Structures are given as structure tokens and as C-alpha cells.
N, C-alpha and C positions, 0 to 999 in steps of 0.2 A: 959350218953350218949347227947351228944350235939345235940341241934335242930337246924337245917339248917331254916332263913326265908330267902325267898324270898320276896325282895322290888320290886315294878313297881312304875311308875311314875303314877299318878292319870289321866295323862292326855289322857294316853293310853287307858282304856274302855271309857271316855269321846269321844274321836274321834270313836271311834266303837260305841257308841250310837249316835252319830251325825250323823255318815255315815248311820246307820241303819236306822236313823229319815227319812233322804234325800231319801232314798231307797224307804221308807213306803209311804210318801208322794207325792213322783212324781208316785210312783204307782196306787194311789188312786185321787189324784186330777187333775194329769196331764195327764192322760188318757195311763199312761202304761200299767194299769191293762187292759183296755177296749181293746188294740191294740195286747196284749197278748193274748188275752183270747175270745174277742168276734169278730174275724174275721171270722168264720166260714158262713155256709149258712144260718144259720137260722137269723132271725130279730135280728136287734141290739138292739131295745127297751127293745127285751124280756130278751136279755142278759145281757143289761145294768142294768134291776129291780134286776136281780139275783145277779150280781156283786157288786151291792148296798148293798144287804142285806150283803155278805162275807165280804163287806169293813165297814159295822156297825160291824160286831161281831169282826174283826179284830182291829177296833177302839176300843174296849174297853181294850185290850191288850196292845195299843199304849198308851192310857192313863195312865194307869198302869207303864209303861215304863217311860212317860214323868215326874210322880211323883215322883218315884225313882230316877233318874237322878236329878230333882230340889231337892229333899231331903237330897240327898248325897253334893251336892255344898250349898244348903243354910243354913241347920242346922250346929249350932253352934257344937254340940258331936257328928255329923258324919264326918264334918270336921278334928276335933283334934282327931280322933281317926282313925288310918290308918284300923285297922281292922274292925269295924263299917263301914266306907266308901267303904272300898270292898267288904261287902255283900250288902249294898243298890246298889251299881253301880252295881255289879255283877246279882243281881236282876233287875234291870233296863234292862242291856243288855241282860239276858234271854227271859226276857218280850218281849223285840223287836225282839227276834227271834222268837218266838212265832206268833206275830203279824205277821209277816212277812211268816211264816209257815201255819198259819189261812188264810191269804189271797193266798199264791198261791193253796194249796190245795182245797180251795174253789172254785179258779178260774179254775181248773182243773175239778171240780164236775162240775161249772156251764156250762161247755163245753159240 
């Protein structure tokens, strides 16, 4: 029985990673998170401090995602092997999704 190999361009997970990175960056540093989760009735400083804690926890996954994305492109053994590239890049994209999820769920809990 023949195995079907699906090939995809390495630019697809790279663009996904960059878009998720932009969303995370805007949510943490450009005030999108504050606007989304801290516009209620309580004081803005209290909510901002709690959202800062959530952003720090989310930042751990973001650092992992940046590391995976950079490793996929910069390490020669990863660039030359499509399976290794796909695994490392996939781990990076999953890490971005987890970072976004922690930020979103933590923001909902901060509310």
C-alpha cells in the first residue's frame, strides 16, 4: 500500500506564526487586552495589574513560540529536513495558540 505524502509550503505555518505573534503583541503591548477586559466598573489599575500577571504567564508560551519559529528557520538540520521543520514549526504555532488561549481565558477570569 502506498503512503500519501502531503507537502505544504513552509511559508504557510510561518505566516500563521507571524499573524498569531502580531495578535498577541497587540493584545499585550498595544492595549487591546486592557480595552477588551478592563472596561468594566472596577478600577482600571487593579484590573491592569491582574491582566499584567496573565500577560506574563502568556508570555512564557510566547517566548517558547518565538524560539520554535526561529529554530525552525535558523538551524540547518531543521531547514534541510521537511519533517523536522514541520514538527518544530508546528510546535511554534501550537505554542502561539496556547499563549493566546492563556491570555484570553486569563482575561476572562480577570473580569
